C-alpha atoms as one frame of an Amber mdcrd trajectory, in Angstrom:
protein
  -0.111   0.067   0.152   1.330   3.223  -0.706   2.025   6.174   1.517  -0.949
   8.554   0.360  -3.542   5.505   0.362  -2.779   4.947   3.647  -3.216   9.038
   5.278  -5.984   9.286   1.516  -9.524  10.862   3.820 -12.396   7.807   2.931
 -14.508  10.566   1.656 -12.010  11.502  -1.122 -11.743   7.891  -2.415 -15.952
   8.303  -2.385 -15.953  11.168  -4.864 -15.264   9.867  -7.918 -17.441  12.213
  -9.805 -15.963  15.343  -8.956 -18.584  17.773 -10.591 -21.501  15.918  -8.604
 -22.506  19.089  -6.633 -23.290  16.244  -3.650 -19.444  16.255  -2.949 -20.004
  20.303  -1.359 -21.541  18.980   1.548 -18.704  16.413   2.098 -16.063  18.880
   1.608 -17.637  20.945   3.996 -17.674  18.759   6.359 -13.513  18.024   5.552
 -12.792  21.543   6.063 -14.800  22.501   9.016 -12.804  19.156  11.236  -9.673
  19.784  10.036  -7.885  22.771  12.633  -5.215  23.358   9.715  -6.973  23.478
   6.874 -10.144  25.810   8.827  -7.785  28.142   9.976  -5.428  28.354   6.568
  -8.939  29.211   4.824  -9.610  31.548   7.007  -6.412  33.407   6.999  -6.488
  33.390   2.972  -9.931  35.409   3.466  -8.825  37.941   6.111  -6.505  38.691
   3.294  -8.650  39.153   1.048 -11.523  41.341   2.976  -8.447  43.401   3.678
  -8.062  44.168   0.249 -11.417  45.140  -0.520 -11.661  47.506   2.316 -11.149
  50.339   0.070 -13.687  49.276  -2.878 -16.500  51.329  -3.955 -19.088  50.761
  -0.512 -22.962  50.749  -2.906 -21.659  48.019  -5.095 -22.362  43.959  -4.339
 -19.107  41.396  -3.259 -19.574  38.827  -5.202 -17.714  35.615  -4.593 -17.432
  34.007  -6.914 -16.717  29.479  -6.906 -17.897  29.355  -3.459 -17.920  26.193
  -3.341 -17.772  24.038   0.804 -16.228  27.357   1.699 -16.948  30.194   4.632
 -16.141  33.172   4.101 -20.390  34.375   3.972 -19.649  33.207   7.851 -16.879
  36.147   8.098 -18.311  38.642   5.697 -22.568  38.350   5.498 -22.341  41.247
   3.549 -20.879  39.147   0.564 -23.023  37.089  -1.964 -21.873  33.032  -2.587
 -22.230  31.662  -5.692 -21.196  28.972  -8.019 -21.940  27.235 -11.661 -23.547
  24.257  -9.739 -26.623  24.130  -7.414 -26.551  23.344  -4.130 -28.157  23.970
  -0.834 -26.525  27.809   0.908 -25.502  29.191  -2.303 -26.979  32.773  -3.119
 -26.806  32.717  -6.366 -26.009  30.298  -9.693 -24.555  31.085 -12.498 -21.769
  30.741 -15.219 -18.288  33.305 -14.328 -18.548  33.730 -18.193 -22.109  34.970
 -18.490 -22.897  36.833 -15.078 -26.234  37.995 -14.421 -25.226  41.393 -12.823
 -25.685  44.894 -14.545 -22.918  46.610 -15.374 -20.895  48.436 -13.099 -22.568
  47.234 -10.427 -19.783  45.367  -8.537 -17.742  46.460  -5.894 -15.801  43.234
  -5.818 -15.260  39.336  -7.318 -13.616  37.537  -4.342 -12.761  33.977  -5.882
 -10.295  30.945  -3.886  -8.839  28.550  -6.397 -11.475  29.653  -9.332  -9.561
  30.935 -12.640  -7.524  28.353 -13.413 -10.881  26.104 -13.724 -12.141  28.659
 -16.061 -12.715  27.533 -19.556 -11.946  31.034 -21.435 -10.147  33.199 -19.105
 -10.405  36.085 -21.976 -13.948  35.722 -21.523 -14.021  35.369 -17.920 -12.194
  39.075 -17.701 -14.770  40.756 -20.188 -17.177  40.171 -17.964 -15.476  41.170
 -14.930 -14.342  44.461 -16.468 -17.938  44.757 -17.546 -19.232  44.264 -13.812
 -17.094  46.179 -11.865 -17.417  49.806 -10.860 -14.554  52.255 -11.244 -12.593
  51.287  -8.020 -14.421  48.224  -7.821 -10.939  44.958  -7.685 -11.297  41.166
  -7.807  -8.803  39.006  -5.651  -7.964  36.053  -6.408  -6.010  32.877  -5.032
  -4.584  30.342  -7.187  -1.602  27.929  -7.687   1.573  29.650  -7.922   4.464
  28.388 -10.085   7.611  28.264  -8.000  10.071  25.223  -7.527   8.355  23.903
  -4.118   4.352  24.074  -5.938   5.655  22.998  -9.666   7.195  19.591  -7.763
   3.888  19.028  -5.916   1.670  19.862  -7.871   3.255  17.406 -11.081   3.883
  14.546  -8.198   0.994  14.506  -5.851  -2.302  16.771  -7.397  -4.881  15.388
  -9.880  -5.214  18.628 -11.750  -2.943  19.214 -14.775  -0.118  21.628 -14.421
   1.192  22.827 -18.156   2.795  26.042 -17.650   2.974  25.794 -21.670  -0.879
  25.839 -22.158  -2.969  29.235 -23.011  -5.522  30.888 -21.095  -7.718  28.013
 -21.321  -8.719  24.935 -21.883 -11.637  22.543 -23.706 -12.052  19.249 -21.651
 -13.933  19.291 -18.729 -16.361  19.407 -16.654 -17.222  22.518 -14.417 -14.630
  21.222 -11.583 -13.126  18.538 -13.029 -11.807  20.661 -15.573  -8.251  23.091
 -14.569  -5.224  23.891 -15.520  -3.312  24.997 -12.100  -0.592  27.322 -14.555
  -3.196  29.520 -15.645  -2.834  31.583 -13.075   0.886  31.848 -13.882   0.422
  32.240 -17.497  -1.545  35.398 -17.859   0.081  37.229 -14.451   3.197  36.268
 -15.455   4.247  34.156 -18.615   1.761  36.755 -20.451   1.482  39.548 -18.411
   2.473  42.557 -21.059  -0.393  40.493 -22.955  -3.157  40.788 -20.324  -1.938
  44.963 -19.747  -2.701  45.678 -23.615  -5.952  43.251 -23.738  -7.775  45.042
 -20.521  -5.731  48.199 -19.785  -8.695  48.860 -17.156  -8.248  46.499 -14.944
  -4.125  46.734 -13.349  -2.317  44.240 -11.368  -2.272  46.018  -8.186  -0.148
  43.134  -6.266   1.077  39.858  -6.482   1.971  37.750  -3.837   3.374  34.392
  -3.273   2.427  32.421  -0.290   1.940  29.440   1.568   4.317  26.568   1.168
   3.131  24.404   3.569   0.297  25.273   6.319  -2.387  23.644   3.166   0.043
  20.821   2.640   0.508  19.801   5.697  -3.110  20.480   6.585  -3.802  16.818
   3.889  -6.411  19.373   2.020  -9.075  17.810   1.009  -7.997  14.458   0.085
  -5.814  13.425   2.715  -5.061  13.536   6.440  -4.021  16.277   8.377   0.278
  15.281   8.854   0.513  16.726  12.005  -0.871  17.850  15.154  -3.739  20.790
  15.548  -1.497  22.576  18.140   1.468  22.559  15.874  -0.356  25.091  13.370
   0.975  28.347  15.271   5.258  27.256  14.906   4.527  26.020  10.841   2.778
  29.113  10.631   5.637  31.329  12.363   7.952  29.076  10.547   6.746  30.016
   6.500   6.916  33.355   8.017  10.502  33.326   8.832  10.885  31.188   5.210
   9.121  34.724   3.884  11.858  35.643   1.425  12.056  32.328  -0.044   8.357
  32.200  -1.123   9.433  32.677  -5.125  10.781  29.434  -4.788   8.635  27.666
  -2.175   5.310  29.022  -2.134   2.048  27.242  -3.286  -0.262  29.833  -3.839
  -0.676  33.745  -4.574  -3.307  36.231  -3.792  -3.255  38.547  -7.063  -5.469
  41.674  -6.523  -6.305  43.641  -9.716  -8.144  46.738  -9.266 -10.548  49.291
 -12.284  -9.233  51.847 -12.976 -11.151  52.925 -16.728
């Protein structure tokens, strides 16, 4: 028996169809019962909420791909959404065709969503249409570092193809993916993005979190360290933060509409 099979959660083995909306209820339970994972998501949400403090106050704040997350419990004003219908979601729609009026949204926020969107150009066109001037999109996505490439290519079921384009054709809403798309758009093709979307300015990109999510086991493996060690892992990450460009698994991307 391989090591990965030994630490795999029983629930993960039961979720054969990744596009089944019933999986959401299982994933919610996994997040809630794993302190490492719950605290990591909580810090992700806090960072996102800090970055949208300066957006126009009179528009909607939309979370795209809310999934099994719990942002709304921390920020009740957030409108949750997803492409799949399930209990507790506020709105169901595709990020490629959003049912919002032009210039009505103050912020879009999302975690691990962009790399599941099949047509990033169509997505950013919609975001640009919906956002108010001064509005933001803040997303947390996979990073492309020495450490992340090793982890994603060897221990993750989703493809990580740095030679790809801004989208892909195969797969369902959750099973379809290219984890390298955020890096492709905002690093490899940064100048192209700036030319095609001049009104969406990149305000910041921060690479972070090399170990916590991995040690949490994510959504498919058992937590690999006792819960009391979380603060020590967090401290170790802070000490090693100067090396995040080599070690980080995630990056936070902050865009703001200026035109």
